[in-house]
LUMZA-527752 format. One record per residue (C-alpha): residue in one letter; chain; z, x, y. Coordinates in nm, 2 decimals, padded with zeros to 4 digits. Example, Ala and Ser with C-alpha at 12.3 -4.5 7.8 and 13.67 -1.06 7.14 Angstrom:
% residues 2
   r   c       up     east    north
   A   A    00.78    01.23   -00.45
   S   A    00.71    01.37   -00.11
END
This chain:
% residues 200
   r   c       up     east    north
   M   A    03.72    05.77    04.00
   M   A    03.58    05.97    04.32
   V   A    03.51    06.27    04.17
   R   A    03.29    06.12    03.93
   Q   A    03.07    05.95    04.15
   K   A    03.02    06.28    04.34
   K   A    02.91    06.42    04.04
   M   A    02.70    06.17    03.95
   L   A    02.52    06.17    04.24
   A   A    02.49    06.54    04.31
   I   A    02.30    06.50    03.95
   L   A    02.07    06.27    04.09
   L   A    01.99    06.42    04.34
   G   A    01.96    06.70    04.19
   L   A    01.68    06.55    03.96
   L   A    01.48    06.41    04.26
   V   A    01.43    06.74    04.39
   L   A    01.29    06.82    04.11
   S   A    01.10    06.56    04.04
   L   A    00.96    06.67    04.37
   L   A    00.88    06.97    04.32
   Y   A    00.64    06.92    03.97
   G   A    00.51    06.71    04.17
   V   A    00.37    06.96    04.44
   V   A    00.31    07.18    04.20
   R   A    00.08    07.04    03.99
   M   A   -00.12    06.84    04.27
   P   A   -00.47    06.87    04.30
   R   A   -00.68    07.10    04.51
   Q   A   -01.04    07.05    04.69
   K   A   -01.26    07.32    04.59
   S   A   -01.56    07.44    04.81
   V   A   -01.85    07.64    04.72
   E   A   -02.01    07.88    04.94
   K   A   -02.36    07.76    04.91
   L   A   -02.52    07.37    04.81
   T   A   -02.76    07.35    04.45
   Y   A   -02.96    07.08    04.67
   A   A   -02.99    07.10    05.07
   P   A   -02.90    06.75    05.18
   G   A   -03.25    06.54    05.30
   K   A   -03.43    06.66    05.06
   A   A   -03.53    06.49    04.75
   A   A   -03.44    06.66    04.39
   P   A   -03.68    06.82    04.15
   V   A   -03.82    06.55    03.90
   K   A   -03.79    06.70    03.55
   P   A   -04.07    06.59    03.26
   A   A   -03.89    06.42    03.04
   A   A   -03.94    06.60    02.66
   V   A   -04.20    06.44    02.39
   P   A   -04.09    06.49    02.06
   G   A   -04.32    06.71    01.83
   T   A   -04.66    06.86    01.92
   A   A   -04.93    06.80    02.15
   D   A   -05.21    06.70    01.89
   E   A   -04.99    06.44    01.74
   R   A   -05.03    06.21    02.07
   R   A   -05.35    06.16    02.01
   L   A   -05.53    05.84    01.83
   R   A   -05.56    05.81    01.47
   L   A   -05.83    05.61    01.44
   D   A   -05.86    05.70    01.05
   L   A   -05.59    05.48    01.00
   L   A   -05.76    05.17    01.11
   A   A   -06.08    05.22    00.81
   Q   A   -05.83    05.23    00.57
   P   A   -05.90    04.92    00.35
   A   A   -05.56    04.66    00.46
   Q   A   -05.33    04.59    00.12
   R   A   -05.24    04.32    00.00
   F   A   -04.89    04.20    00.02
   A   A   -04.68    04.12   -00.27
   G   A   -04.48    03.98   -00.22
   F   A   -04.03    03.96   -00.14
   R   A   -03.86    04.12   -00.41
   R   A   -03.48    04.02   -00.31
   N   A   -03.40    03.64   -00.17
   I   A   -03.16    03.71    00.14
   F   A   -03.11    03.35    00.15
   K   A   -02.97    03.34   -00.23
   P   A   -02.62    03.33   -00.11
   I   A   -02.65    03.03    00.11
   F   A   -02.84    02.83   -00.12
   H   A   -02.71    02.99   -00.43
   E   A   -02.44    02.63   -00.41
   E   A   -02.79    02.38   -00.38
   Q   A   -02.98    02.48   -00.67
   R   A   -02.72    02.42   -00.91
   V   A   -02.85    02.13   -01.15
   L   A   -02.61    01.83   -01.13
   P   A   -02.53    01.60   -01.43
   P   A   -02.70    01.29   -01.46
   P   A   -02.45    00.95   -01.25
   P   A   -02.32    00.77   -01.55
   P   A   -02.50    00.47   -01.60
   P   A   -02.32    00.16   -01.42
   P   A   -02.05   -00.04   -01.66
   A   A   -02.19   -00.33   -01.81
   K   A   -02.13   -00.67   -01.67
   P   A   -01.82   -00.87   -01.77
   T   A   -01.99   -01.20   -02.00
   A   A   -01.78   -01.45   -01.93
   P   A   -01.56   -01.62   -02.17
   P   A   -01.73   -02.00   -02.33
   T   A   -01.56   -02.25   -02.19
   V   A   -01.38   -02.46   -02.40
   K   A   -01.28   -02.84   -02.32
   V   A   -00.89   -02.91   -02.31
   E   A   -00.86   -03.28   -02.33
   P   A   -00.55   -03.43   -02.19
   P   A   -00.33   -03.50   -02.49
   P   A   -00.31   -03.84   -02.58
   V   A   -00.06   -04.08   -02.33
   A   A    00.18   -04.23   -02.62
   K   A    00.24   -04.63   -02.49
   A   A    00.56   -04.75   -02.40
   P   A    00.68   -04.93   -02.71
   E   A    00.72   -05.30   -02.56
   P   A    01.14   -05.44   -02.54
   S   A    01.26   -05.61   -02.79
   A   A    01.43   -05.99   -02.67
   V   A    01.81   -05.81   -02.66
   Q   A    01.66   -05.58   -02.45
   R   A    01.47   -05.81   -02.22
   D   A    01.82   -06.06   -02.23
   M   A    02.04   -05.75   -02.14
   A   A    01.80   -05.60   -01.89
   R   A    01.89   -05.94   -01.67
   F   A    02.25   -05.87   -01.62
   T   A    02.37   -05.58   -01.41
   F   A    02.74   -05.46   -01.45
   L   A    02.95   -05.42   -01.16
   G   A    03.29   -05.34   -01.32
   F   A    03.59   -05.48   -01.54
   L   A    03.95   -05.62   -01.49
   K   A    04.21   -05.57   -01.73
   K   A    04.49   -05.77   -01.68
   D   A    04.76   -05.81   -02.00
   N   A    04.50   -05.56   -02.20
   K   A    04.27   -05.79   -02.17
   K   A    03.98   -05.68   -02.02
   T   A    03.71   -05.91   -01.79
   I   A    03.42   -05.77   -01.72
   F   A    03.18   -05.91   -01.42
   L   A    02.83   -05.93   -01.45
   S   A    02.56   -06.11   -01.20
   S   A    02.23   -06.16   -01.24
   D   A    02.00   -06.36   -00.99
   K   A    02.25   -06.34   -00.72
   E   A    02.49   -06.55   -00.94
   L   A    02.82   -06.36   -01.06
   F   A    02.95   -06.43   -01.45
   L   A    03.26   -06.32   -01.64
   V   A    03.27   -06.18   -01.91
   K   A    03.58   -06.19   -02.20
   K   A    03.59   -06.08   -02.57
   G   A    03.43   -06.39   -02.77
   E   A    03.26   -06.58   -02.50
   K   A    02.88   -06.61   -02.52
   I   A    02.60   -06.40   -02.32
   A   A    02.26   -06.62   -02.22
   G   A    02.37   -06.87   -02.49
   K   A    02.23   -06.67   -02.76
   Y   A    02.52   -06.34   -02.74
   E   A    02.90   -06.34   -02.86
   V   A    03.08   -06.10   -02.66
   A   A    03.27   -05.87   -02.98
   N   A    03.43   -05.59   -02.84
   I   A    03.48   -05.42   -02.46
   T   A    03.60   -05.09   -02.38
   D   A    03.60   -04.89   -02.05
   E   A    03.29   -04.69   -02.17
   A   A    03.04   -05.03   -02.35
   L   A    03.02   -05.34   -02.49
   T   A    02.99   -05.51   -02.83
   I   A    02.80   -05.83   -02.87
   T   A    02.67   -06.01   -03.16
   K   A    02.36   -06.25   -03.16
   L   A    02.43   -06.58   -03.29
   G   A    02.31   -06.64   -03.65
   E   A    02.22   -06.35   -03.79
   G   A    02.51   -06.08   -03.71
   G   A    02.53   -05.74   -03.61
   E   A    02.70   -05.59   -03.42
   I   A    02.49   -05.47   -03.08
   I   A    02.71   -05.15   -02.80
   I   A    02.58   -05.18   -02.45
   P   A    02.67   -04.88   -02.27
   L   A    02.86   -04.97   -01.93
   V   A    02.74   -04.81   -01.64
   E   A    02.87   -04.93   -01.25
   N   A    02.62   -05.14   -01.03
   K   A    02.34   -05.04   -01.34
   P   A    02.13   -05.31   -01.51
   L   A    02.26   -05.38   -01.95
   S   A    02.03   -05.19   -02.15
   S   A    02.06   -05.22   -02.47
   P   A    01.93   -04.93   -02.78
   R   A    01.61   -05.01   -02.93
END
């Protein structure tokens, strides 16, 4: 290992010596002359400027002034054409404005006639005075509880209501009555805490 390092060091030293020798050989040296062209302290002579042409061309041509002036014929080429080429295009006319929409004619809409509620029948007026409160079932017989003007009425099958109607039948959902002297059954649904209402 040490031998290899010594060899590398020797090679590098050799290269250094060679580069130093090359630099000394190629170094520029100052040269000297025996006699100066211009003595120090004296002004150098000025050379006259060379004028092209002959001496005759330096005189003033007055004959050119006597010639009539030529009229300007105008330019032959527009140097600004590439710049204004886009601006010279003829643009199409703008489209006409859209027509104003005409308002549709107003149509008067009359509200539908309000149907008048039919007058309640006599049975409906009589039954509406009573409110169904509930019923009691005992020995397969039902008794319903009705209230009217803060009075309580117990009604069974075969009894009369308001002195004009007889109870023909009582079920869990409805009360069937007949008007005295006329016959015909009227079925009234039973809704708890609601007034009795018979069909029209």
